[in-house]
Gaussian input, Z-matrix of N, CA and C with variables (Angstrom, degrees):
# hf/3-21g

backbone

0 1
 N
 C     1     B1
 C     2     B2     1     A1
 N     3     B3     2     A2     1     D1
 C     4     B4     3     A3     2     D2
 C     5     B5     4     A4     3     D3
 N     6     B6     5     A5     4     D4
 C     7     B7     6     A6     5     D5
 C     8     B8     7     A7     6     D6
 N     9     B9     8     A8     7     D7
 C    10    B10     9     A9     8     D8
 C    11    B11    10    A10     9     D9
 N    12    B12    11    A11    10    D10
 C    13    B13    12    A12    11    D11
 C    14    B14    13    A13    12    D12
 N    15    B15    14    A14    13    D13
 C    16    B16    15    A15    14    D14
 C    17    B17    16    A16    15    D15
 N    18    B18    17    A17    16    D16
 C    19    B19    18    A18    17    D17
 C    20    B20    19    A19    18    D18
 N    21    B21    20    A20    19    D19
 C    22    B22    21    A21    20    D20
 C    23    B23    22    A22    21    D21
 N    24    B24    23    A23    22    D22
 C    25    B25    24    A24    23    D23
 C    26    B26    25    A25    24    D24
 N    27    B27    26    A26    25    D25
 C    28    B28    27    A27    26    D26
 C    29    B29    28    A28    27    D27
 N    30    B30    29    A29    28    D28
 C    31    B31    30    A30    29    D29
 C    32    B32    31    A31    30    D30
 N    33    B33    32    A32    31    D31
 C    34    B34    33    A33    32    D32
 C    35    B35    34    A34    33    D33
 N    36    B36    35    A35    34    D34
 C    37    B37    36    A36    35    D35
 C    38    B38    37    A37    36    D36
 N    39    B39    38    A38    37    D37
 C    40    B40    39    A39    38    D38
 C    41    B41    40    A40    39    D39
 N    42    B42    41    A41    40    D40
 C    43    B43    42    A42    41    D41
 C    44    B44    43    A43    42    D42
 N    45    B45    44    A44    43    D43
 C    46    B46    45    A45    44    D44
 C    47    B47    46    A46    45    D45
 N    48    B48    47    A47    46    D46
 C    49    B49    48    A48    47    D47
 C    50    B50    49    A49    48    D48
 N    51    B51    50    A50    49    D49
 C    52    B52    51    A51    50    D50
 C    53    B53    52    A52    51    D51
 N    54    B54    53    A53    52    D52
 C    55    B55    54    A54    53    D53
 C    56    B56    55    A55    54    D54
 N    57    B57    56    A56    55    D55
 C    58    B58    57    A57    56    D56
 C    59    B59    58    A58    57    D57
 N    60    B60    59    A59    58    D58
 C    61    B61    60    A60    59    D59
 C    62    B62    61    A61    60    D60
 N    63    B63    62    A62    61    D61
 C    64    B64    63    A63    62    D62
 C    65    B65    64    A64    63    D63
 N    66    B66    65    A65    64    D64
 C    67    B67    66    A66    65    D65
 C    68    B68    67    A67    66    D66
 N    69    B69    68    A68    67    D67
 C    70    B70    69    A69    68    D68
 C    71    B71    70    A70    69    D69
 N    72    B72    71    A71    70    D70
 C    73    B73    72    A72    71    D71
 C    74    B74    73    A73    72    D72
 N    75    B75    74    A74    73    D73
 C    76    B76    75    A75    74    D74
 C    77    B77    76    A76    75    D75
 N    78    B78    77    A77    76    D76
 C    79    B79    78    A78    77    D77
 C    80    B80    79    A79    78    D78
 N    81    B81    80    A80    79    D79
 C    82    B82    81    A81    80    D80
 C    83    B83    82    A82    81    D81
 N    84    B84    83    A83    82    D82
 C    85    B85    84    A84    83    D83
 C    86    B86    85    A85    84    D84
 N    87    B87    86    A86    85    D85
 C    88    B88    87    A87    86    D86
 C    89    B89    88    A88    87    D87
 N    90    B90    89    A89    88    D88
 C    91    B91    90    A90    89    D89
 C    92    B92    91    A91    90    D90
 N    93    B93    92    A92    91    D91
 C    94    B94    93    A93    92    D92
 C    95    B95    94    A94    93    D93
 N    96    B96    95    A95    94    D94
 C    97    B97    96    A96    95    D95
 C    98    B98    97    A97    96    D96
 N    99    B99    98    A98    97    D97
 C   100   B100    99    A99    98    D98
 C   101   B101   100   A100    99    D99
 N   102   B102   101   A101   100   D100
 C   103   B103   102   A102   101   D101
 C   104   B104   103   A103   102   D102
 N   105   B105   104   A104   103   D103
 C   106   B106   105   A105   104   D104
 C   107   B107   106   A106   105   D105
 N   108   B108   107   A107   106   D106
 C   109   B109   108   A108   107   D107
 C   110   B110   109   A109   108   D108
 N   111   B111   110   A110   109   D109
 C   112   B112   111   A111   110   D110
 C   113   B113   112   A112   111   D111
 N   114   B114   113   A113   112   D112
 C   115   B115   114   A114   113   D113
 C   116   B116   115   A115   114   D114
 N   117   B117   116   A116   115   D115
 C   118   B118   117   A117   116   D116
 C   119   B119   118   A118   117   D117
 N   120   B120   119   A119   118   D118
 C   121   B121   120   A120   119   D119
 C   122   B122   121   A121   120   D120
 N   123   B123   122   A122   121   D121
 C   124   B124   123   A123   122   D122
 C   125   B125   124   A124   123   D123
 N   126   B126   125   A125   124   D124
 C   127   B127   126   A126   125   D125
 C   128   B128   127   A127   126   D126
 N   129   B129   128   A128   127   D127
 C   130   B130   129   A129   128   D128
 C   131   B131   130   A130   129   D129
 N   132   B132   131   A131   130   D130
 C   133   B133   132   A132   131   D131
 C   134   B134   133   A133   132   D132
 N   135   B135   134   A134   133   D133
 C   136   B136   135   A135   134   D134
 C   137   B137   136   A136   135   D135
 N   138   B138   137   A137   136   D136
 C   139   B139   138   A138   137   D137
 C   140   B140   139   A139   138   D138
 N   141   B141   140   A140   139   D139
 C   142   B142   141   A141   140   D140
 C   143   B143   142   A142   141   D141
 N   144   B144   143   A143   142   D142
 C   145   B145   144   A144   143   D143
 C   146   B146   145   A145   144   D144
 N   147   B147   146   A146   145   D145
 C   148   B148   147   A147   146   D146
 C   149   B149   148   A148   147   D147
 N   150   B150   149   A149   148   D148
 C   151   B151   150   A150   149   D149
 C   152   B152   151   A151   150   D150
 N   153   B153   152   A152   151   D151
 C   154   B154   153   A153   152   D152
 C   155   B155   154   A154   153   D153
 N   156   B156   155   A155   154   D154
 C   157   B157   156   A156   155   D155
 C   158   B158   157   A157   156   D156
 N   159   B159   158   A158   157   D157
 C   160   B160   159   A159   158   D158
 C   161   B161   160   A160   159   D159
 N   162   B162   161   A161   160   D160
 C   163   B163   162   A162   161   D161
 C   164   B164   163   A163   162   D162
 N   165   B165   164   A164   163   D163
 C   166   B166   165   A165   164   D164
 C   167   B167   166   A166   165   D165
 N   168   B168   167   A167   166   D166
 C   169   B169   168   A168   167   D167
 C   170   B170   169   A169   168   D168
 N   171   B171   170   A170   169   D169
 C   172   B172   171   A171   170   D170
 C   173   B173   172   A172   171   D171
 N   174   B174   173   A173   172   D172
 C   175   B175   174   A174   173   D173
 C   176   B176   175   A175   174   D174
 N   177   B177   176   A176   175   D175
 C   178   B178   177   A177   176   D176
 C   179   B179   178   A178   177   D177
 N   180   B180   179   A179   178   D178
 C   181   B181   180   A180   179   D179
 C   182   B182   181   A181   180   D180
 N   183   B183   182   A182   181   D181
 C   184   B184   183   A183   182   D182
 C   185   B185   184   A184   183   D183
 N   186   B186   185   A185   184   D184
 C   187   B187   186   A186   185   D185
 C   188   B188   187   A187   186   D186
 N   189   B189   188   A188   187   D187
 C   190   B190   189   A189   188   D188
 C   191   B191   190   A190   189   D189
 N   192   B192   191   A191   190   D190
 C   193   B193   192   A192   191   D191
 C   194   B194   193   A193   192   D192
 N   195   B195   194   A194   193   D193
 C   196   B196   195   A195   194   D194
 C   197   B197   196   A196   195   D195
 N   198   B198   197   A197   196   D196
 C   199   B199   198   A198   197   D197
 C   200   B200   199   A199   198   D198
 N   201   B201   200   A200   199   D199
 C   202   B202   201   A201   200   D200
 C   203   B203   202   A202   201   D201
 N   204   B204   203   A203   202   D202
 C   205   B205   204   A204   203   D203
 C   206   B206   205   A205   204   D204
 N   207   B207   206   A206   205   D205
 C   208   B208   207   A207   206   D206
 C   209   B209   208   A208   207   D207
 N   210   B210   209   A209   208   D208
 C   211   B211   210   A210   209   D209
 C   212   B212   211   A211   210   D210
 N   213   B213   212   A212   211   D211
 C   214   B214   213   A213   212   D212
 C   215   B215   214   A214   213   D213
 N   216   B216   215   A215   214   D214
 C   217   B217   216   A216   215   D215
 C   218   B218   217   A217   216   D216
 N   219   B219   218   A218   217   D217
 C   220   B220   219   A219   218   D218
 C   221   B221   220   A220   219   D219
 N   222   B222   221   A221   220   D220
 C   223   B223   222   A222   221   D221
 C   224   B224   223   A223   222   D222
 N   225   B225   224   A224   223   D223
 C   226   B226   225   A225   224   D224
 C   227   B227   226   A226   225   D225
 N   228   B228   227   A227   226   D226
 C   229   B229   228   A228   227   D227
 C   230   B230   229   A229   228   D228
 N   231   B231   230   A230   229   D229
 C   232   B232   231   A231   230   D230
 C   233   B233   232   A232   231   D231
 N   234   B234   233   A233   232   D232
 C   235   B235   234   A234   233   D233
 C   236   B236   235   A235   234   D234
 N   237   B237   236   A236   235   D235
 C   238   B238   237   A237   236   D236
 C   239   B239   238   A238   237   D237
 N   240   B240   239   A239   238   D238
 C   241   B241   240   A240   239   D239
 C   242   B242   241   A241   240   D240

   B1=1.4408
   B2=1.5103
   B3=1.3381
   B4=1.4138
   B5=1.5420
   B6=1.3214
   B7=1.4752
   B8=1.4951
   B9=1.3041
   B10=1.4414
   B11=1.5444
   B12=1.3416
   B13=1.4779
   B14=1.5590
   B15=1.3114
   B16=1.4554
   B17=1.5290
   B18=1.3298
   B19=1.4538
   B20=1.5659
   B21=1.3369
   B22=1.4620
   B23=1.5504
   B24=1.3040
   B25=1.4910
   B26=1.5536
   B27=1.2834
   B28=1.4874
   B29=1.5329
   B30=1.3024
   B31=1.4365
   B32=1.5351
   B33=1.3370
   B34=1.4346
   B35=1.5287
   B36=1.3118
   B37=1.5000
   B38=1.5098
   B39=1.3364
   B40=1.4686
   B41=1.5131
   B42=1.3181
   B43=1.4558
   B44=1.5123
   B45=1.3324
   B46=1.4492
   B47=1.5396
   B48=1.3387
   B49=1.4656
   B50=1.5423
   B51=1.3450
   B52=1.4476
   B53=1.5416
   B54=1.3094
   B55=1.4884
   B56=1.5369
   B57=1.3336
   B58=1.4476
   B59=1.5340
   B60=1.3094
   B61=1.4805
   B62=1.5162
   B63=1.3380
   B64=1.4417
   B65=1.5162
   B66=1.3014
   B67=1.4692
   B68=1.5460
   B69=1.2873
   B70=1.4927
   B71=1.5339
   B72=1.2936
   B73=1.4831
   B74=1.5315
   B75=1.3458
   B76=1.4412
   B77=1.5089
   B78=1.3558
   B79=1.4689
   B80=1.5202
   B81=1.3368
   B82=1.4318
   B83=1.5641
   B84=1.3571
   B85=1.4754
   B86=1.5291
   B87=1.3413
   B88=1.4865
   B89=1.5101
   B90=1.3000
   B91=1.4639
   B92=1.5039
   B93=1.3379
   B94=1.4632
   B95=1.5413
   B96=1.3121
   B97=1.4564
   B98=1.5182
   B99=1.3272
   B100=1.4643
   B101=1.5168
   B102=1.3263
   B103=1.4619
   B104=1.5277
   B105=1.2887
   B106=1.4993
   B107=1.5282
   B108=1.3372
   B109=1.4613
   B110=1.5358
   B111=1.3238
   B112=1.4474
   B113=1.5401
   B114=1.3210
   B115=1.4732
   B116=1.5093
   B117=1.3460
   B118=1.4429
   B119=1.5204
   B120=1.3171
   B121=1.4970
   B122=1.5201
   B123=1.3143
   B124=1.4824
   B125=1.5189
   B126=1.3304
   B127=1.4809
   B128=1.4934
   B129=1.3295
   B130=1.4544
   B131=1.5454
   B132=1.3726
   B133=1.4524
   B134=1.5315
   B135=1.2928
   B136=1.4825
   B137=1.5461
   B138=1.3301
   B139=1.4695
   B140=1.5244
   B141=1.3200
   B142=1.4845
   B143=1.5089
   B144=1.3232
   B145=1.4785
   B146=1.5391
   B147=1.3211
   B148=1.4488
   B149=1.5445
   B150=1.3331
   B151=1.4688
   B152=1.5431
   B153=1.3053
   B154=1.4551
   B155=1.5310
   B156=1.3090
   B157=1.4505
   B158=1.5519
   B159=1.3346
   B160=1.4657
   B161=1.5504
   B162=1.3145
   B163=1.4777
   B164=1.5512
   B165=1.2973
   B166=1.4341
   B167=1.5332
   B168=1.2908
   B169=1.4656
   B170=1.5007
   B171=1.3305
   B172=1.4526
   B173=1.5114
   B174=1.3295
   B175=1.4956
   B176=1.5006
   B177=1.3391
   B178=1.4306
   B179=1.4965
   B180=1.2975
   B181=1.4533
   B182=1.5253
   B183=1.3137
   B184=1.4584
   B185=1.5080
   B186=1.3297
   B187=1.4877
   B188=1.5137
   B189=1.3177
   B190=1.4978
   B191=1.5074
   B192=1.2871
   B193=1.4766
   B194=1.5243
   B195=1.3416
   B196=1.4466
   B197=1.5344
   B198=1.3358
   B199=1.4281
   B200=1.5083
   B201=1.3217
   B202=1.4722
   B203=1.5434
   B204=1.3249
   B205=1.4755
   B206=1.5370
   B207=1.3324
   B208=1.4687
   B209=1.5011
   B210=1.3581
   B211=1.4518
   B212=1.4891
   B213=1.3095
   B214=1.4969
   B215=1.4957
   B216=1.3290
   B217=1.5066
   B218=1.5069
   B219=1.3434
   B220=1.4842
   B221=1.4927
   B222=1.3395
   B223=1.4636
   B224=1.5446
   B225=1.3099
   B226=1.4887
   B227=1.4966
   B228=1.3291
   B229=1.4511
   B230=1.5123
   B231=1.3240
   B232=1.4868
   B233=1.5099
   B234=1.3591
   B235=1.4515
   B236=1.5168
   B237=1.3287
   B238=1.4487
   B239=1.5342
   B240=1.2961
   B241=1.4404
   B242=1.5158
   A1=108.31
   A2=116.03
   A3=119.59
   A4=109.90
   A5=113.80
   A6=119.42
   A7=108.16
   A8=115.17
   A9=121.40
   A10=108.97
   A11=116.88
   A12=118.65
   A13=111.81
   A14=117.90
   A15=119.98
   A16=109.64
   A17=115.88
   A18=120.82
   A19=111.89
   A20=115.25
   A21=120.92
   A22=109.46
   A23=114.91
   A24=118.71
   A25=111.83
   A26=115.36
   A27=118.85
   A28=107.65
   A29=119.80
   A30=122.47
   A31=112.14
   A32=116.92
   A33=121.99
   A34=110.70
   A35=114.69
   A36=120.75
   A37=110.66
   A38=117.96
   A39=121.20
   A40=111.37
   A41=117.42
   A42=120.18
   A43=111.39
   A44=118.11
   A45=120.17
   A46=110.13
   A47=116.86
   A48=121.29
   A49=109.89
   A50=114.94
   A51=121.15
   A52=110.63
   A53=114.52
   A54=119.89
   A55=110.29
   A56=117.58
   A57=119.55
   A58=111.81
   A59=115.77
   A60=119.39
   A61=110.03
   A62=116.88
   A63=121.73
   A64=109.98
   A65=118.07
   A66=122.00
   A67=110.31
   A68=117.22
   A69=121.35
   A70=110.10
   A71=117.73
   A72=120.38
   A73=110.50
   A74=117.05
   A75=118.90
   A76=113.85
   A77=115.90
   A78=120.13
   A79=110.62
   A80=118.34
   A81=122.28
   A82=110.78
   A83=113.02
   A84=119.45
   A85=111.89
   A86=117.19
   A87=121.28
   A88=113.34
   A89=118.84
   A90=122.72
   A91=114.76
   A92=119.06
   A93=121.47
   A94=110.09
   A95=118.02
   A96=120.73
   A97=112.62
   A98=115.34
   A99=120.49
   A100=111.33
   A101=117.24
   A102=121.73
   A103=108.58
   A104=118.61
   A105=122.16
   A106=109.11
   A107=116.13
   A108=119.70
   A109=110.07
   A110=118.04
   A111=121.90
   A112=111.19
   A113=116.07
   A114=119.15
   A115=114.47
   A116=116.60
   A117=118.71
   A118=112.80
   A119=113.30
   A120=119.01
   A121=111.76
   A122=114.98
   A123=120.31
   A124=110.06
   A125=115.40
   A126=119.47
   A127=110.57
   A128=117.89
   A129=120.71
   A130=111.05
   A131=114.57
   A132=118.44
   A133=112.25
   A134=115.97
   A135=120.81
   A136=109.80
   A137=117.01
   A138=122.07
   A139=111.68
   A140=116.63
   A141=119.73
   A142=109.59
   A143=117.97
   A144=120.46
   A145=111.86
   A146=116.08
   A147=120.39
   A148=112.36
   A149=114.92
   A150=118.00
   A151=109.94
   A152=116.71
   A153=121.30
   A154=111.97
   A155=115.92
   A156=120.79
   A157=110.79
   A158=114.64
   A159=119.54
   A160=111.35
   A161=115.86
   A162=121.07
   A163=107.15
   A164=117.84
   A165=121.40
   A166=110.94
   A167=117.93
   A168=121.93
   A169=111.60
   A170=117.93
   A171=121.70
   A172=111.45
   A173=116.63
   A174=121.29
   A175=108.56
   A176=119.55
   A177=121.52
   A178=112.15
   A179=118.69
   A180=122.01
   A181=112.43
   A182=115.72
   A183=120.63
   A184=110.48
   A185=117.23
   A186=122.00
   A187=110.72
   A188=115.71
   A189=120.74
   A190=110.72
   A191=117.01
   A192=121.25
   A193=111.19
   A194=116.62
   A195=119.89
   A196=110.47
   A197=117.68
   A198=121.48
   A199=112.28
   A200=117.54
   A201=120.14
   A202=111.51
   A203=116.20
   A204=118.83
   A205=109.56
   A206=117.23
   A207=121.07
   A208=111.12
   A209=117.10
   A210=119.81
   A211=113.15
   A212=115.89
   A213=120.17
   A214=111.23
   A215=115.34
   A216=118.75
   A217=110.56
   A218=116.23
   A219=119.47
   A220=112.65
   A221=117.11
   A222=120.00
   A223=112.39
   A224=115.42
   A225=119.84
   A226=111.34
   A227=117.42
   A228=120.75
   A229=110.94
   A230=116.71
   A231=120.23
   A232=110.65
   A233=117.14
   A234=120.68
   A235=112.86
   A236=116.17
   A237=121.36
   A238=110.92
   A239=118.71
   A240=120.73
   A241=114.52
   D1=115.25
   D2=-179.75
   D3=-104.18
   D4=116.91
   D5=179.14
   D6=-129.32
   D7=136.84
   D8=178.42
   D9=-66.81
   D10=125.63
   D11=178.86
   D12=-56.63
   D13=-38.27
   D14=179.42
   D15=-59.57
   D16=-50.41
   D17=-177.94
   D18=-63.17
   D19=-40.43
   D20=179.76
   D21=-60.39
   D22=-52.12
   D23=-176.55
   D24=-67.65
   D25=-31.54
   D26=177.45
   D27=-64.96
   D28=-50.22
   D29=-179.82
   D30=-64.72
   D31=-39.55
   D32=175.70
   D33=-57.19
   D34=-47.21
   D35=-178.82
   D36=-64.91
   D37=-43.93
   D38=-179.05
   D39=-64.19
   D40=-46.29
   D41=-178.31
   D42=-66.98
   D43=-35.89
   D44=178.20
   D45=-68.08
   D46=-39.68
   D47=176.77
   D48=-59.04
   D49=-44.60
   D50=-179.67
   D51=-62.83
   D52=-45.01
   D53=-178.58
   D54=-62.77
   D55=-48.85
   D56=-175.85
   D57=-72.41
   D58=-27.58
   D59=174.63
   D60=-65.48
   D61=-44.81
   D62=178.72
   D63=-64.13
   D64=-39.29
   D65=178.91
   D66=-66.03
   D67=-37.96
   D68=178.32
   D69=-67.54
   D70=-41.23
   D71=178.13
   D72=-63.26
   D73=-44.10
   D74=178.03
   D75=-65.77
   D76=-37.19
   D77=177.54
   D78=-66.30
   D79=-38.43
   D80=178.90
   D81=-64.15
   D82=-42.52
   D83=-175.39
   D84=-74.73
   D85=-44.14
   D86=-172.17
   D87=-108.41
   D88=1.69
   D89=-172.37
   D90=-54.34
   D91=-49.61
   D92=-177.12
   D93=-65.91
   D94=-38.72
   D95=178.20
   D96=-63.03
   D97=-40.76
   D98=-179.96
   D99=-67.99
   D100=-41.09
   D101=179.52
   D102=-64.51
   D103=-41.35
   D104=179.56
   D105=-65.07
   D106=-38.22
   D107=179.16
   D108=-67.23
   D109=-39.03
   D110=177.82
   D111=-61.51
   D112=-31.38
   D113=-179.77
   D114=-83.48
   D115=-3.72
   D116=-177.06
   D117=-78.84
   D118=159.01
   D119=179.14
   D120=-67.26
   D121=-34.20
   D122=-179.19
   D123=-61.23
   D124=-45.36
   D125=178.42
   D126=-60.07
   D127=-40.80
   D128=-178.43
   D129=-60.70
   D130=-43.32
   D131=178.16
   D132=-63.23
   D133=-43.24
   D134=178.82
   D135=-61.58
   D136=-45.06
   D137=-179.64
   D138=-62.66
   D139=-43.51
   D140=178.34
   D141=-65.04
   D142=-41.12
   D143=178.22
   D144=-61.14
   D145=-46.54
   D146=-179.86
   D147=-64.68
   D148=-40.29
   D149=177.95
   D150=-64.81
   D151=-38.96
   D152=176.47
   D153=-60.27
   D154=-43.31
   D155=178.21
   D156=-63.38
   D157=-41.18
   D158=179.89
   D159=-64.43
   D160=-41.36
   D161=-179.63
   D162=-66.33
   D163=-45.55
   D164=-179.36
   D165=-62.92
   D166=-44.12
   D167=177.84
   D168=-61.78
   D169=-41.48
   D170=177.76
   D171=-63.96
   D172=-42.23
   D173=178.66
   D174=-62.03
   D175=-46.08
   D176=-179.92
   D177=-63.84
   D178=-37.94
   D179=177.51
   D180=-64.53
   D181=-43.57
   D182=178.05
   D183=-64.54
   D184=-42.94
   D185=176.71
   D186=-58.23
   D187=-47.08
   D188=179.86
   D189=-63.13
   D190=-42.32
   D191=179.35
   D192=-61.72
   D193=-45.81
   D194=179.06
   D195=-64.09
   D196=-41.05
   D197=-178.75
   D198=-64.13
   D199=-47.25
   D200=-179.45
   D201=-68.86
   D202=-31.89
   D203=178.43
   D204=-66.62
   D205=-40.72
   D206=178.85
   D207=-66.33
   D208=-39.80
   D209=178.16
   D210=-64.16
   D211=-39.62
   D212=177.57
   D213=-64.06
   D214=-43.41
   D215=-179.90
   D216=-63.77
   D217=-40.27
   D218=179.89
   D219=-66.11
   D220=-37.76
   D221=178.85
   D222=-71.07
   D223=-33.96
   D224=175.36
   D225=-66.27
   D226=-38.87
   D227=178.80
   D228=-66.33
   D229=-39.22
   D230=179.52
   D231=-65.68
   D232=-39.38
   D233=177.88
   D234=-65.70
   D235=-38.24
   D236=-178.21
   D237=-73.16
   D238=-26.89
   D239=-177.33
   D240=-79.23

C-alpha cells in the first residue's frame, strides 16, 4: 500500500481535530451532569464493583499462567528423562 506521507498526516491531523472538537463540544454541553454523576453514590458502587471484577480477573489470569507454566515444565522434564 503506497500512501503519500504528506497526505496521510494531513488526513490524520484533520480527523483528530474533528474528533477532539466533537469531544470538546460534548464536554461543554454535558460536563456538569457527568461530574455530578461521578460524585454520586451509585457511581461509587459501580466503580467498586468493576474494580473488583478487574482484580478477580487478573488474579485468575495469573493463577492460570502459573498453572500452565508448571504443567509445561513438568511435561518437558518427563520427555527429557
